[in-house]
TIDODO-746891 format. One record per residue (C-alpha): chain; residue number from 1; z, y, x; residue in one letter. Coordinates in Angstrom, 3 decimals, decimal comma, padded with zeros to 6 digits. Layout:
<recs>
+-------+------+----------+----------+----------+------+
! chain ! resi !       up !    north !     east ! resn !
+-------+------+----------+----------+----------+------+
!     A !  NUM !        Z !        Y !        X !    A !
...
+-------+------+----------+----------+----------+------+
</recs>
This chain:
<recs>
+-------+------+----------+----------+----------+------+
! chain ! resi !       up !    north !     east ! resn !
+-------+------+----------+----------+----------+------+
!     A !    1 !  000,854 !  014,905 ! -004,185 !    M !
!     A !    2 !  001,425 !  016,990 ! -001,485 !    L !
!     A !    3 !  004,557 !  015,997 ! -000,122 !    N !
!     A !    4 !  003,727 !  012,230 ! -000,522 !    D !
!     A !    5 !  005,439 !  009,804 !  001,912 !    E !
!     A !    6 !  003,378 !  007,515 !  004,271 !    W !
!     A !    7 !  004,185 !  004,292 !  004,978 !    L !
!     A !    8 !  002,997 !  001,749 !  007,687 !    T !
!     A !    9 !  002,248 ! -002,009 !  006,596 !    V !
!     A !   10 !  005,572 ! -003,356 !  007,292 !    R !
!     A !   11 !  007,177 ! -000,511 !  005,268 !    E !
!     A !   12 !  005,045 ! -000,943 !  002,528 !    A !
!     A !   13 !  005,700 ! -004,565 !  002,441 !    A !
!     A !   14 !  009,348 ! -004,020 !  002,336 !    Q !
!     A !   15 !  008,952 ! -001,490 ! -000,353 !    Y !
!     A !   16 !  006,960 ! -003,888 ! -002,463 !    L !
!     A !   17 !  009,348 ! -006,795 ! -001,630 !    K !
!     A !   18 !  005,924 ! -008,725 ! -000,161 !    L !
!     A !   19 !  005,090 ! -010,033 !  003,177 !    S !
!     A !   20 !  003,313 ! -008,025 !  005,601 !    P !
!     A !   21 !  000,233 ! -010,687 !  005,368 !    S !
!     A !   22 !  000,340 ! -010,276 !  001,519 !    A !
!     A !   23 ! -000,149 ! -006,590 !  002,311 !    I !
!     A !   24 ! -003,242 ! -007,090 !  004,321 !    R !
!     A !   25 ! -004,566 ! -009,568 !  001,830 !    K !
!     A !   26 ! -004,343 ! -006,861 ! -000,926 !    Y !
!     A !   27 ! -005,871 ! -004,358 !  001,304 !    M !
!     A !   28 ! -008,878 ! -006,997 !  002,067 !    R !
!     A !   29 ! -009,416 ! -007,515 ! -001,546 !    L !
!     A !   30 ! -009,486 ! -003,765 ! -002,126 !    G !
!     A !   31 ! -006,682 ! -004,207 ! -004,773 !    K !
!     A !   32 ! -004,386 ! -001,933 ! -002,414 !    L !
!     A !   33 ! -005,410 !  001,613 ! -001,426 !    C !
!     A !   34 ! -005,042 !  001,997 !  002,321 !    C !
!     A !   35 ! -005,818 !  005,059 !  004,501 !    Y !
!     A !   36 ! -007,050 !  004,167 !  008,141 !    R !
!     A !   37 ! -007,391 !  006,318 !  011,363 !    Q !
!     A !   38 ! -008,813 !  004,148 !  014,065 !    G !
!     A !   39 ! -006,499 !  001,175 !  014,147 !    N !
!     A !   40 ! -003,762 !  002,825 !  012,089 !    I !
!     A !   41 ! -003,320 !  001,833 !  008,598 !    V !
!     A !   42 ! -001,019 !  004,210 !  006,117 !    R !
!     A !   43 ! -000,223 !  003,729 !  002,615 !    F !
!     A !   44 !  000,958 !  006,746 !  000,287 !    K !
!     A !   45 !  004,203 !  005,826 ! -001,557 !    K !
!     A !   46 !  002,545 !  007,203 ! -004,807 !    S !
!     A !   47 ! -000,310 !  004,412 ! -004,377 !    D !
!     A !   48 !  002,361 !  001,452 ! -004,050 !    L !
!     A !   49 !  003,838 !  002,690 ! -007,095 !    D !
!     A !   50 !  000,908 !  002,874 ! -009,012 !    N !
!     A !   51 !  000,088 ! -000,713 ! -007,577 !    F !
!     A !   52 !  003,114 ! -001,924 ! -009,376 !    L !
!     A !   53 !  002,345 ! -000,213 ! -012,719 !    K !
!     A !   54 !  001,034 ! -003,236 ! -015,075 !    P !
!     A !   55 ! -002,725 ! -003,058 ! -016,200 !    V !
!     A !   56 ! -003,188 ! -002,584 ! -020,127 !    N !
!     A !   57 ! -005,618 ! -005,821 ! -020,946 !    S !
+-------+------+----------+----------+----------+------+
</recs>
């Protein structure tokens, strides 16, 4: 999406109703897509929405 909103770790945690440490854990496990520029980490809101979608088994 062109006008996708970018969120910080704290904002992503609030959006997903998780703790910031849980967000970092999902980042480390590769389950949550994030974008890094140096020490700055951001998340696209659309990626967070996709994270919430159930996976068909």
